[in-house]
N, C-alpha and C positions, 0 to 999 in steps of 0.2 A: 722566391724566398725574399722577404724583406730584410734588408741589411741594416745594421746599426749605423747611425750617423754620429759624427763628432760635434754636432751643433750646427754652426754656420747657417746656411740658408734653410736647413730643415727646421731649426728653431724659429727662424723668421716666418717661414711658411706656416708652421703649425701653431705658433703662438700669436703672431701678428704684433708682437710687443714693440713699442717704440724704442726701447733700449736695444733690442736685437737689430732693429732697422738702423739705428745710429751706428752700431758696431759694424754692420754690413756695409754701410756707406763708405767706410774707410778702406774697404777691400777693393782693389782695382776691378773695373767692370768686366774685363776679360775673364778674370777668375770667378766673379759672381755668375756670369753667363755659363761658364764651364760647369760650376757646381750645380746650377739649376738643371742643366741637361743631364748630369749624372744622377741627381736625385729624381728627376722626372722618370727615367727608366727604372730606377729602383722602386718607385711607387707603382709603376705598371707591372711589376713582378709581385706586387702585394695582393692579398685577397681582394675580391671584387668590390666589396663594400668600401674598403679603405681607398682603393684605386679610384673609384668613382667619386668619393667624398672629396678627394684632393683636386679634382678637375678645376673647380673655381679658383683654387689657390695658385695654380700654375698659369692659367690663361687670362688674357685680357677679355674685356666684354665683347669684342669682335676679333675674329681670328681668320686669317687666310689659311684654310685647311685643305691641302692638296689642290691648290689652285682656285678654290672658291671661298668667298667671304661668308662666314657663318656667325651667328650669335652664340653667346656662351651656352644658351639653352640648347640650340641645335647641335653644338659640339658635344655637349653632355649626352644627348640622345645617340649621337654617332658612336661615342665611346661606350655607351650602355649596350648597343647592338654588338659591338666588338667583344666585350667581356662575356656576353651570352654565347657568342660563337666560340670563343677561346677562354673558358673559365679558369684554366690553369696556364700561367705564363711565366717564363723566366727569361729576362733580358740581361745580357752581360756586355757592357761596354768593352771595346778594345781600346783601352785608355790611351795607348800610343797613337791612336787614329784621330783623337779629338783635335779639331782645328777651330780656333775662335778668331774671327775677324770683326773688328768694330769700326763703325764710321768714325771719321775724324772728330766729330763732336761728342762721340761716345754714347749717343742716345739710343743706338740700335747696334746689336751685335748678332752675328750669325754663327751658330755652332753647328759644325758638321762632324759626324761620327759614324763609325762602323761598329756594329754590335752583332753578337751571336744571339740567337733566340731559339726557344723551344716553346711550343704552344700545344695544349691538349684539351680535348673535350671528352671526358670520360663517358658521358651519356651517349655520344654518337660513335665513340671509338676513333675519332679523327685525331691526327697529330700532324704537326708541321714543325720543322726545324731548319735552321740554315743561318745564313749571314745576310744582314741587311744594312742599309745606311739611312741616316736621317739628317735633315737640316732643320734647325729651329731658329727662328728670328726672335730675338729677345729684346724687349723694350725696357727702358729705364726712365719712364716719365712719371712714376709714382713712388710710393714708399718702398716698393720691392720690385724686382725684375719680374716681368711676365712674358709669356710666349704670345707673340702676335702673328706668327706664321709657322706652319709645320708641313713638311713633306717627308715621305719615306718610300723606300723601294727595296724589294728583295734583290740581293745580288747573286745569291746561290742558295738553292735548296739542298739540304742533305738528307731529307727524309726519303725513303725508298719509293713511296707511292704519291709523291707530290704531283699536283696537277697544275696546269697553267692558270687556273682560276683562283688559286689560293692567294691571299693577300694579307698584308699586315693591317690593313684598315678595317 
């Protein structure tokens, strides 16, 4: 379920306005990286069309995705396969788990978080739920923060018929 936002980075991401960019630039980078990570998971709980449409807004033109460097186009295709596999998704941050560390110069922050997830595919009857963790590397070298690196892993499955081949990717 897509949650309502109070503005912040969602306004910047969705409008691209220079006023929003100027307002966001006064917010500490740690907080901007944290908000981007929260909104990222919220968008991935959205209907497929919206989730896929936002991929270019969240990511840099090249991203290290689960250890391999990919273009924005390749990443979008990877995400498209994922939403086909799991068309219904609900991700919920464990907000007390969010940890943000920024480099001394502030150009790159890493956000780590634990979250609960439920994913379903009504056409196949498959479902997966559990607890997972992710790390996002967030860069600040343009008008808005963008994800330049992403990894995730399942920590615990809570669905009764989970198999070892299930994945968040």
